[in-house]
C-alpha positions, 0 to 999 in steps of 0.5 A: 499499499502506498503512502498516499492510500494510507493517508487517505484511509487514515483521514477517512477513518478519523472523519468517520462519526462515532456511533454510540448507544444503549443496549440491553443484554436480556436473560430469556429465563428471567426476563431481566435486563442488563442496560449498558451504553457506550460511544462504541456500539459495534465494540459493545456488540463484539464484546458480547459475541465474544463473551458468548463464544468463549463462555466468559460473562460480559458483566459481573452483575449477571454472573449468577444467571450466566453460570445458571443458564448459560450464555445461550439464555442471553441475547443482545437488543440495541435499544437506541443508537446516537451518532456523534455530531461533527462539532461534538467532542468525545466527552460531550458525546459520552454525556449524551449517551449516559443521559440516554441510558438514564432515560431507558432506566426510567422505562423499566422497574428496578426488579426488571434490571440487573 
């Protein structure tokens, strides 16, 4: 790969806007949800898939049910996505995502969440 092509690819990567959001890991056996949020939605999805493939639990909060029912009892639901604005810095983007997660937490009874 020549230097010019590499520069173009690097610039395109840096200009790509981040996609964050809120997701839920749902236990089919109990119906309980673990709400998570982050500025890299694809990374969170990959983390969940890796955890399922290796049998390692994605979060200590769901460890007991993960051990009891196995990785197959859990699924991932993307609840809402948020695209970073071009004039928004990373810290402000994370704050917006955390606020979005708080709104989703209000939609569920505390007994339905991990």
